[in-house]
C-alpha positions in Angstrom: 235.7 121.9 43.8 234.4 119.8 46.6 235.1 116.2 47.4 231.4 115.2 47.0 231.5 116.3 43.4 233.6 113.3 42.5 231.2 110.6 43.5 229.4 108.4 41.0 227.6 105.1 41.1 230.2 102.3 40.3 228.8 98.7 40.4 231.3 96.4 42.0 231.2 94.0 39.0 232.8 96.8 36.8 236.0 96.8 38.9 238.4 94.6 37.0 239.9 91.8 39.2 242.1 90.5 36.3 243.3 92.1 33.0 242.2 91.1 29.6 244.0 88.1 28.0 246.1 90.4 25.8 247.3 93.7 27.1 246.5 95.7 24.0 242.9 94.3 23.5 241.3 96.4 26.3 238.6 98.8 25.3 239.4 102.5 24.6 237.1 105.4 25.1 238.2 108.5 23.2 237.0 111.9 24.5 237.5 115.0 22.4 237.6 118.2 24.5 237.0 120.5 21.6 233.8 118.8 20.3 232.7 117.0 23.3 232.4 113.8 21.2 232.9 110.4 22.9 233.8 107.4 20.7 234.5 103.8 21.5 237.5 101.7 20.2 239.9 98.9 20.9 243.2 100.0 22.5 245.3 99.2 19.5 243.5 101.9 17.6 245.2 104.5 19.7 247.8 104.7 16.9 245.1 106.3 14.7 245.2 109.5 16.9 249.0 110.2 16.6 251.3 111.0 13.8 255.1 111.0 13.1 256.9 113.4 15.5 254.3 113.2 18.2 255.6 112.2 21.7 254.3 109.7 24.2 255.7 110.0 27.7 255.8 106.8 29.8 256.5 106.2 33.5 259.3 103.7 33.5 259.0 102.9 37.2 259.2 99.3 38.2 256.9 97.8 40.9 258.7 95.6 43.4 257.0 92.7 45.4 256.1 94.9 48.4 253.6 92.7 50.2 254.9 90.3 52.8 253.2 87.9 55.2 255.0 87.2 58.4 254.5 85.9 61.9 254.9 87.6 65.2 257.4 86.2 67.7 255.9 84.0 70.5 252.2 84.3 69.5 252.7 83.4 65.8 250.0 85.9 64.8 249.9 86.5 61.1 251.1 90.0 60.2 250.8 91.7 56.8 253.8 93.9 56.1 253.7 96.4 53.2 257.1 97.6 52.2 257.0 101.3 51.3 260.6 102.3 50.8 264.1 101.4 51.8 265.5 104.0 54.3 269.0 102.7 54.7 270.7 100.0 52.5 273.6 99.8 55.0 271.4 99.1 58.0 268.6 97.4 56.1 266.0 99.8 57.5 262.6 99.9 55.7 259.6 102.1 56.1 256.5 99.8 56.2 252.8 99.5 57.0 251.7 96.7 59.2 248.3 95.1 59.7 246.9 94.5 62.3 248.9 97.5 63.6 247.6 97.2 67.2 249.6 93.9 67.7 252.9 95.4 66.7 255.1 97.4 69.1 258.7 98.6 69.2 261.0 95.7 70.0 258.8 93.0 68.4 260.4 90.5 66.0 258.7 89.3 62.9 259.6 86.1 61.0 259.2 85.6 57.3 259.3 82.5 55.1 258.3 78.9 55.7 261.5 78.3 57.6 261.6 81.8 59.2 264.6 82.5 57.0 264.2 86.3 57.3 263.8 88.1 60.6 262.9 91.8 61.2 262.8 93.9 64.4 260.4 96.8 64.9 262.6 99.9 65.8 260.2 102.8 65.4 256.5 103.8 65.2 256.1 106.3 62.4 252.3 106.6 62.1 249.3 104.7 63.6 249.9 101.9 61.0 253.5 102.7 59.9 256.6 101.2 61.4 260.3 101.1 60.7 261.8 97.6 60.5 265.4 96.6 60.7 266.0 93.3 58.9 268.5 91.1 60.6 270.5 89.8 57.8 274.3 89.4 57.8 274.9 88.9 54.0 275.6 91.5 51.4 272.9 94.0 50.4 272.2 92.4 46.9 271.8 89.0 48.5 269.5 90.5 51.2 267.3 92.2 48.6 267.0 89.0 46.6 265.9 87.0 49.7 263.5 89.8 50.7 261.8 90.0 47.2 261.7 86.2 46.9 259.3 86.3 49.9 257.2 89.2 48.5 254.0 89.3 46.6 252.6 91.7 44.0 251.0 94.7 45.8 247.7 94.9 44.1 245.5 98.0 44.6 243.1 97.8 47.6 240.0 97.8 45.4 241.0 94.4 44.0 239.5 92.1 46.6 241.6 88.9 46.1 245.0 87.6 47.0 247.9 88.1 44.6 248.4 85.3 42.1 251.6 84.2 40.3 250.4 85.8 37.0 250.2 89.2 38.7 254.0 89.3 38.8 253.9 89.9 35.0 250.4 91.3 34.6 250.9 94.1 37.1 254.1 95.4 35.5 254.6 97.5 32.4 256.7 95.8 29.8 259.0 98.9 29.7 259.5 99.1 33.5 263.1 99.7 34.4 263.7 101.8 37.5 262.6 100.0 40.7 260.8 101.9 43.3 257.0 101.9 42.9 254.3 100.0 44.8 251.6 101.1 42.4 251.9 100.3 38.7 251.1 103.0 36.1 247.8 101.6 34.9 247.7 103.3 31.5 251.0 101.8 30.6 249.9 98.3 31.3 248.0 98.3 28.0 251.1 98.5 25.8 252.3 95.3 24.3 255.7 94.8 22.6 253.9 94.6 19.2 252.1 97.9 19.8 255.3 99.7 20.9 257.0 98.4 17.7 254.1 99.8 15.7 254.5 103.2 17.5 258.1 103.2 16.5 257.4 102.3 12.9 254.9 105.2 12.6 257.5 107.6 13.9 255.8 108.3 17.2 258.5 109.1 19.7 258.8 107.5 23.1 260.2 109.3 26.2 260.5 108.2 29.8 259.9 109.9 33.0 260.3 108.2 36.4 257.9 108.7 39.3 257.6 106.1 42.0 253.9 105.9 42.8 253.1 105.1 46.4 250.1 104.2 48.4 249.2 107.9 48.9 247.3 107.8 45.6 244.8 105.4 47.3 244.6 107.3 50.6 241.1 108.5 51.4 240.5 112.2 51.3 238.9 113.2 54.6 238.1 116.9 53.8 235.3 118.3 51.7 237.4 121.3 50.7 240.0 119.9 48.3 242.4 122.8 48.9 243.0 121.4 52.3 244.1 118.0 51.1 247.8 117.2 51.1 249.3 114.5 48.8 252.0 112.1 50.0 255.4 112.9 48.4 256.7 110.7 45.6 260.2 110.5 44.2 260.6 111.5 40.5 263.2 112.1 37.8 262.8 114.2 34.6 266.0 113.7 32.6 267.7 116.0 30.1 266.9 113.5 27.3 263.2 113.6 28.2 263.1 117.4 28.5 264.8 117.8 25.1 262.4 115.4 23.4 259.3 117.1 24.8 260.5 120.6 24.2 261.4 119.9 20.6 257.9 118.4 20.1 256.3 121.5 21.6 258.4 123.8 19.4 257.4 121.8 16.4 253.7 121.9 17.2 253.5 118.2 17.8 251.3 116.4 20.3 252.7 115.4 23.8 250.7 112.6 25.4 251.0 111.8 29.1 250.6 108.0 29.5 248.9 108.0 32.9 248.1 110.4 35.7 251.4 109.8 37.3 253.1 111.1 34.2 250.8 114.1 34.0 251.6 115.0 37.6 255.3 114.6 37.1 255.4 116.7 33.9 253.3 119.4 35.6 255.9 119.4 38.5 258.7 119.9 36.0 257.0 122.5 33.9 258.8 125.7 33.0 258.0 128.9 31.2 256.3 128.9 27.8 254.8 125.4 28.0 258.2 123.7 28.2 259.8 121.3 30.7 262.9 121.6 32.8 265.0 118.8 34.3 264.0 117.8 37.8 265.2 115.3 40.3 263.5 115.1 43.7 260.1 114.7 45.2 256.6 116.0 44.3 253.5 116.2 46.4 251.6 118.2 43.7 247.8 117.7 44.0 245.9 118.6 40.8 242.2 119.1 40.7 239.9 121.4 38.6 240.5 124.1 37.6 244.1 123.7 36.4 246.0 124.9 33.3 248.1 122.2 31.6 250.6 123.8 29.3 252.9 120.9 28.3 250.6 117.9 27.5 248.1 118.0 24.7 246.5 114.6 25.5 246.2 112.2 28.3 245.9 108.4 28.3 244.5 107.0 31.5 242.3 104.2 33.0 238.9 104.6 34.6 239.4 105.5 38.3 237.5 105.0 41.6 235.0 107.5 43.0 236.6 110.2 45.2 240.1 109.3 43.9 242.8 111.9 43.3 243.4 110.3 39.9 239.8 111.0 38.9 240.2 114.6 40.0 243.3 115.0 37.9 241.5 113.5 34.9 238.6 116.0 35.4 241.1 118.8 35.6 242.6 117.8 32.2 239.4 116.9 30.4 237.0 119.3 32.0 234.8 118.3 35.0 231.5 118.1 33.2 232.8 116.3 30.1 234.7 113.8 32.2 231.8 113.0 34.5 229.6 112.6 31.4 232.2 110.2 30.0 232.3 108.2 33.3 228.5 107.9 33.2 228.7 106.6 29.7 231.5 104.2 30.7 229.3 102.7 33.4 226.3 102.3 31.1 228.5 100.7 28.5 230.1 98.4 31.1 233.7 99.6 30.8 236.0 98.0 33.3 237.5 100.2 36.0 240.8 100.2 37.8 244.4 99.3 37.0 243.3 96.1 35.2 240.4 97.8 33.5 239.9 99.7 30.2 241.4 103.0 29.0 240.4 106.5 28.2 242.2 108.9 25.8 241.4 112.6 26.2 242.4 114.7 23.2 
């Protein structure tokens, strides 16, 4: 497959800037791989496609407030700092992206907060945009993290062209989020309300959690036409013994296993073992999935509608079949489905 095969005409007005008022009231397109049928629903109707004993696997990663606005020493220039990951809790080192990068050099100090209550020093250049910061804070680590996050904003995806708002703190977080570490929310999981999760439980549909901390690499532009030459950024993940036992039992019983989101699909594929089963896994994955690809664990995929040329679209096309998925996307545009993390959902059976 070539990069150019994943382009489609997406009007800007179909990119959702805000979510629907109620999480579970988004639209849901259902795509049947066997029949090619495409049908249209409300998200709460997802229950109609699963039965007792089926398993839904959720990504329980928690998004942290990774976006900071600071000022450079002496000049006072406004600098945007995007926290990627903590490198050392003891030394308070963080891997970050900075904009505008050309203004930031090793040794520069950045000040955060209205009263400059938090100070960081640039100690390393990691990429053209990336830097390593050392935060100059004398208190205990928990106190430092609390002060840091109090100054942070919700890291909205780059295709949302507005500043983060207070409501994004709750909106851009799955209600089942537990394990802190992501800067990208699992979009498919955002549709689940507490009421809907309760209805899943009542129906006997099992919930299982996998952890994969999605990073900005999912939004990085692919700059090669030949997809075999693209390399994904690595993301940390954890597939527990409890998850593996639940999924493998469902597989052995002939039940459905649904990946709630492309991040889950990628993590499960990383932890796949022989015979369509899973094995425990703790570490990093840079798995890049595009057509053709054989999925042996998951029987269905719940996902949102993704941007042209995106690695998420490529993964969806690998699962649903390239022609059928691109046909579904064409129908989604004509029916004015909403795209992106705050948009509508697609279920591929």
